[in-house]
C-alpha positions as CSV (number, residue, x, y, z in Angstrom):
1,X,0.0,0.4,0.2
2,X,1.3,3.2,-1.1
3,X,1.5,6.4,1.2
4,X,-0.7,9.3,1.5
5,X,-0.7,12.4,2.6
6,X,-3.4,15.0,2.9
7,X,-3.4,18.6,3.7
8,X,-4.9,21.8,3.7
9,X,-4.1,24.5,1.2
10,X,-5.5,28.2,2.1
11,X,-2.8,29.9,0.1
12,X,-0.5,30.0,-2.6
13,X,2.4,29.9,0.6
14,X,0.8,26.7,2.0
15,X,1.3,24.9,-1.2
16,X,4.5,23.2,-1.5
17,X,4.4,20.9,-4.2
18,X,7.6,18.7,-3.1
19,X,6.0,18.0,-0.1
20,X,2.8,17.1,-1.6
21,X,3.5,15.6,-5.0
22,X,6.4,13.5,-4.1
23,X,7.2,10.5,-6.0
24,X,7.0,8.1,-3.5
25,X,3.5,8.4,-3.4
26,X,0.3,7.3,-5.6
27,X,-2.6,9.4,-4.3
28,X,-2.5,13.7,-2.8
29,X,-5.3,14.6,-0.8
30,X,-5.9,18.0,-0.7
31,X,-8.4,20.9,0.9
32,X,-8.3,23.8,-0.9
33,X,-9.8,27.2,-0.5
34,X,-11.8,28.3,-2.9
35,X,-13.6,30.8,-0.9
36,X,-10.9,33.6,0.7
37,X,-13.8,36.0,1.3
38,X,-17.3,35.3,2.5
39,X,-19.5,34.9,-0.8
40,X,-16.6,35.5,-2.7
41,X,-16.1,32.1,-5.0
42,X,-12.3,32.6,-6.3
43,X,-10.2,29.2,-8.1
44,X,-7.2,31.0,-8.9
45,X,-5.8,28.8,-5.7
46,X,-7.2,25.6,-6.9
47,X,-6.1,26.2,-10.5
48,X,-2.2,26.7,-8.7
49,X,-2.4,23.6,-6.9
50,X,-3.5,21.5,-10.1
51,X,-0.9,23.0,-12.4
52,X,1.8,22.2,-10.1
53,X,0.6,18.8,-9.9
54,X,0.4,18.4,-13.4
55,X,3.7,18.9,-13.1
56,X,4.8,16.8,-10.5
57,X,3.0,14.1,-12.6
58,X,-0.3,13.5,-10.7
59,X,-3.9,14.4,-11.9
60,X,-7.1,15.7,-10.6
61,X,-9.3,12.7,-10.9
62,X,-12.0,13.7,-8.1
63,X,-13.5,16.5,-6.0
64,X,-16.3,17.8,-4.1
65,X,-17.5,20.8,-1.7
66,X,-15.9,20.5,1.9
67,X,-18.2,22.9,3.6
68,X,-18.7,26.2,2.4
69,X,-15.1,27.6,1.5
70,X,-13.1,24.5,0.9
71,X,-12.9,21.7,-2.5
72,X,-11.7,19.0,-1.6
73,X,-9.7,17.5,-4.5
74,X,-7.6,14.0,-4.7
75,X,-5.0,13.7,-7.2
76,X,-3.4,9.9,-8.7
77,X,-0.2,9.6,-9.8
78,X,0.1,9.2,-13.7
79,X,0.8,5.6,-14.6
80,X,4.2,4.6,-15.9
81,X,3.9,4.1,-19.6
82,X,7.0,1.8,-20.6
């Protein structure tokens, strides 16, 4: 069974791609803040997290709202294509 990491990303300062998207992991679960100000939807942080994941070899496979201000994102590592 592979190691799984979970975390909360509330700002770009919280995003450490090397820590979250390590090559030793097959799956990463992150809660990404989507409402920095009550009632204001901002997906720029989600876009930054998805871009960082893609660059590290991970794909967004599932997402769902978590409370009112977060989006729960599940990333799986790309499968090696020999």
